[in-house]
C-alpha positions in Angstrom: 30.4 -19.6 -34.7 28.3 -19.3 -31.5 24.5 -19.6 -31.9 22.4 -16.5 -31.5 20.9 -16.8 -27.9 17.8 -15.0 -29.2 17.1 -17.6 -31.8 15.1 -20.6 -30.8 16.6 -23.9 -32.0 14.8 -25.7 -34.8 12.5 -28.5 -33.7 14.0 -31.9 -34.3 11.9 -34.2 -36.5 11.3 -37.7 -35.2 13.1 -40.4 -37.2 13.1 -44.1 -37.5 10.3 -46.7 -37.5 7.0 -45.4 -36.2 7.8 -41.8 -36.9 4.7 -39.8 -37.9 4.7 -38.4 -41.4 3.1 -35.0 -42.0 2.1 -33.8 -45.4 3.1 -30.2 -46.1 -0.5 -29.6 -47.2 -1.9 -30.7 -43.8 -2.7 -27.9 -41.3 -0.3 -27.8 -38.4 -2.3 -27.8 -35.1 -1.9 -24.5 -33.3 -1.3 -24.3 -29.5 -4.1 -22.4 -27.8 -2.8 -19.4 -26.1 -4.8 -17.5 -23.4 -5.4 -13.9 -24.2 -3.0 -11.6 -22.3 -4.3 -9.8 -19.3 -5.2 -6.2 -20.0 -2.5 -4.2 -18.4 -1.4 -0.6 -18.7 2.2 0.6 -19.4 2.7 0.9 -15.6 1.8 -2.8 -15.2 -1.7 -2.5 -13.7 -4.9 -4.1 -14.8 -6.8 -0.8 -15.1 -10.4 -2.1 -15.3 -9.9 -4.3 -12.2 -8.0 -1.6 -10.4 -10.7 1.0 -11.0 -13.5 -1.3 -10.0 -11.8 -2.1 -6.7 -11.0 1.5 -6.1 -14.7 2.5 -6.6 -15.9 -0.3 -4.3 -13.4 0.7 -1.5 -14.3 4.3 -1.8 -18.0 3.6 -1.4 -17.3 1.5 1.7 -15.2 4.2 3.2 -17.6 7.0 2.5 -20.6 5.1 3.8 -18.8 4.1 7.0 -17.6 7.7 7.6 -20.9 9.5 7.1 -23.5 7.0 8.2 -21.9 6.0 11.6 -18.3 7.0 12.5 -17.6 3.8 14.6 -18.3 1.8 11.4 -15.2 3.5 9.9 -13.2 2.3 12.9 -14.4 -1.2 12.1 -13.3 -0.9 8.5 -9.8 0.3 9.6 -9.5 -2.6 12.0 -10.4 -5.1 9.3 -7.9 -3.5 6.9 -5.1 -3.5 9.5 -5.7 -7.1 10.5 -5.5 -8.2 6.9 -2.4 -6.0 6.3 -0.6 -7.5 9.3 -1.4 -11.0 8.1 0.1 -10.1 4.7 3.1 -8.6 6.3 3.6 -11.6 8.5 3.4 -13.9 5.4 5.9 -11.7 3.6 8.4 -11.8 6.4 8.0 -15.6 6.6 9.5 -15.8 3.1 12.8 -14.8 4.7 12.2 -17.1 7.7 11.2 -14.2 10.0 8.4 -15.2 12.4 6.3 -12.2 13.5 4.6 -12.9 16.9 1.2 -12.3 15.3 -1.1 -12.9 18.3 0.2 -10.0 20.5 0.6 -7.8 17.4 -3.0 -8.4 16.3 -4.4 -7.9 19.9 -2.2 -4.8 20.2 -3.5 -3.4 16.9 -7.1 -3.6 18.1 -6.1 -2.0 21.4 -4.2 0.8 19.7 -7.0 1.7 17.3 -9.8 1.4 19.9 -7.9 3.4 22.5 -6.9 6.1 20.0 -10.6 6.5 19.0 -11.9 6.6 22.5 -9.1 8.4 24.3 -6.8 10.2 21.9 -3.1 10.3 21.3 -1.8 9.4 24.8 -3.7 6.1 25.0 -2.6 5.2 21.5 1.1 5.6 22.6 0.5 3.6 25.8 -1.1 0.8 23.8 1.9 0.8 21.5 4.3 0.4 24.4 2.2 -2.4 25.9 2.1 -4.2 22.5 5.9 -4.0 22.2 6.3 -5.5 25.7 3.7 -8.2 24.9 5.6 -9.1 21.7 8.8 -9.6 23.7 7.1 -11.7 26.4 5.2 -13.8 23.9 8.4 -14.7 22.0 10.5 -15.3 25.2 9.5 -19.0 25.9 10.6 -20.1 22.4 14.0 -21.0 21.1 16.7 -18.3 21.5 17.6 -18.7 17.8 16.2 -15.7 15.9 14.8 -14.1 19.1 16.1 -10.6 18.2 15.0 -10.9 14.6 11.5 -12.0 15.4 10.9 -9.5 18.2 12.2 -6.7 16.1 9.9 -7.7 13.2 6.9 -7.8 15.6 7.6 -4.4 17.0 8.2 -3.0 13.5 4.9 -4.5 12.4 3.0 -2.9 15.3 4.6 0.4 14.7 4.4 0.4 11.0 0.8 -0.7 10.5 -1.7 -0.2 13.4 0.2 2.7 15.1 0.4 4.8 12.0 -3.2 3.9 11.1 -4.1 5.2 14.6 -3.5 8.8 13.3 -6.4 8.4 10.9 -8.5 7.3 13.8 -7.4 10.4 15.7 -8.6 12.6 12.8 -11.9 10.9 13.1 -12.4 12.0 16.7 -12.9 15.7 15.7 -16.4 17.0 15.1 -15.6 17.4 11.4 -13.6 14.1 11.6 -15.2 12.4 8.5 -14.3 15.5 6.4 -10.7 15.4 7.7 -10.3 11.7 6.9 -11.8 12.2 3.4 -9.4 15.1 2.7 -6.4 13.0 3.8 -7.4 10.1 1.6 -8.1 12.4 -1.4 -4.7 13.9 -1.1 -3.0 10.5 -1.1 -5.1 9.3 -4.0 -4.3 12.4 -6.0 -0.6 12.0 -5.3 -0.9 8.4 -6.6 -3.0 9.3 -9.6 -0.8 12.3 -10.6 2.3 10.2 -10.3 0.8 7.4 -12.3 -0.5 9.6 -15.1 2.7 11.7 -15.4 4.9 8.6 -15.2 3.1 6.8 -17.9 2.9 9.8 -20.2 6.2 11.5 -19.6 8.3 9.2 -17.4 11.9 9.1 -18.7 14.2 9.6 -15.7 14.0 6.9 -13.0 13.7 8.2 -9.5 15.0 5.2 -7.6 15.8 2.5 -10.2 17.2 0.0 -7.6 14.1 0.2 -5.4 11.2 0.9 -7.7 12.2 1.0 -11.4 8.8 2.4 -12.6 8.9 5.5 -10.5 10.2 8.5 -12.3 11.0 12.2 -11.5 8.3 13.2 -14.0 5.8 11.1 -12.0 7.0 12.8 -8.8 6.3 16.2 -10.4 2.9 15.0 -11.4 2.2 13.9 -7.9 3.2 17.3 -6.6 1.0 19.2 -9.0 -2.1 17.0 -8.3 -1.6 17.0 -4.6 -1.0 20.8 -4.3 -4.0 21.6 -6.6 -6.2 19.1 -4.9 -5.2 20.3 -1.5 -6.0 23.9 -2.4 -9.4 22.9 -3.5 -10.5 20.3 -0.9 -9.1 22.0 2.2 -10.7 25.3 1.1 -14.1 23.7 0.5 -14.4 20.8 2.9 -12.5 22.4 5.8 -12.2 26.0 7.1 -8.7 26.4 5.5 -7.2 28.6 2.8 -6.1 27.4 -0.6 -2.5 28.2 0.4 -2.8 26.0 3.5 -4.3 23.3 1.4 -1.5 23.4 -1.1 1.1 23.2 1.7 -0.7 20.2 3.3 -1.0 18.5 -0.1 2.7 18.8 -0.9 3.7 17.5 2.6 1.3 14.6 2.3 2.6 13.8 -1.2 6.2 13.8 0.0 5.5 11.4 2.9 3.3 9.2 0.8 6.0 8.8 -1.8 8.5 7.9 0.8 6.1 5.3 2.2 5.6 3.8 -1.2 9.4 3.6 -1.8 9.8 2.2 1.7 7.4 -0.7 1.1 9.0 -1.3 -2.3 12.4 -1.6 -0.5 10.9 -4.1 1.9 9.4 -6.2 -0.9 12.7 -6.1 -2.9 14.6 -7.2 0.1 12.2 -10.1 0.7 12.2 -11.0 -3.0 8.5 -10.6 -3.6 6.5 -8.5 -6.1 3.3 -7.8 -4.1 2.4 -8.2 -0.4 -0.7 -10.1 -1.4 -3.3 -10.7 -4.1 -6.5 -9.8 -2.3 -7.3 -6.7 -4.4 -7.3 -7.3 -8.2 -5.3 -4.7 -10.0 -3.7 -3.5 -6.8 -2.0 -6.4 -5.1 -2.6 -6.8 -1.4 -4.0 -4.6 1.3 -0.5 -3.5 2.2 0.1 -2.4 -1.4 -2.7 0.1 -0.9 -1.8 1.1 2.6 1.9 1.7 1.8 1.2 5.4 1.0 -1.7 6.0 3.4 0.1 4.8 6.6 3.0 7.1 6.8 0.9 10.0 5.4 -1.6 9.7 8.2 0.6 11.3 10.9 1.6 14.1 8.5 -2.0 14.9 7.6 -3.2 14.7 11.2 -0.5 17.0 12.6 -0.7 19.6 9.7 -4.4 19.7 9.8 -4.4 20.2 13.5 -1.9 23.0 13.2 -3.1 24.9 10.1 -6.8 24.0 10.2 -7.7 23.3 13.8 -11.0 21.8 14.5 -13.6 24.1 16.0 
């Protein structure tokens, strides 16, 4: 009869000369086990996650409303750290991102977007792509296509998409627009998390992100639509209906962005992009929803709630 795989084999007692004898009345020393980390059903360390979220929120609000260029500096720091994490993640699969031209291009994209608008942002992206190709050209031909593609993808995925948040900042009511955009993404995340933990039964994409459920998706939609109706109607000169439409659109793109980064991590065989933010993972694990949602928020706000 085969042994039960779930049953641990009995410990063998030492025999022979010199074997220690233990009286059945003597206490057996217990192995000291560290207390488990406090995690929620969704796998997060909630106290650490909340503390980090509050700290990040305070930094963002202060930079937005005290001096707008300070928010640009915050974005630049976040994007540099995110690119560093993404480069390290790609290195797990022996993909070398030409980090120097990508980082320089990131600074150029964000600064030109803030000072000049959308067209300089696009020009800076094109120059960055060319710089990535030229930087990689002198090295070995092995992996050339792979590394150049990864570098252009990193430039497009991280600083270029973040540039749309900087474009929102340019408006006279730019800080309010950025805050509305961030609130909608956060509400989508919070609604999905709460509904998924409480009611999640039907996986949304089990092969990509097993913890995401259709119930969580519905929670994200409700929170984003209700939050959009409130914040767009109060912080911006928009109607509740326009706010609900913007909230749903941002939620859809943010969810796709979250699933997209999960697919990248699963393909690379890693759990998190980094460990810089306790309870959250890395910077990229927080930017995954914000980055793709920034163009959607910028375009919809410009169309439905144009700046005065």
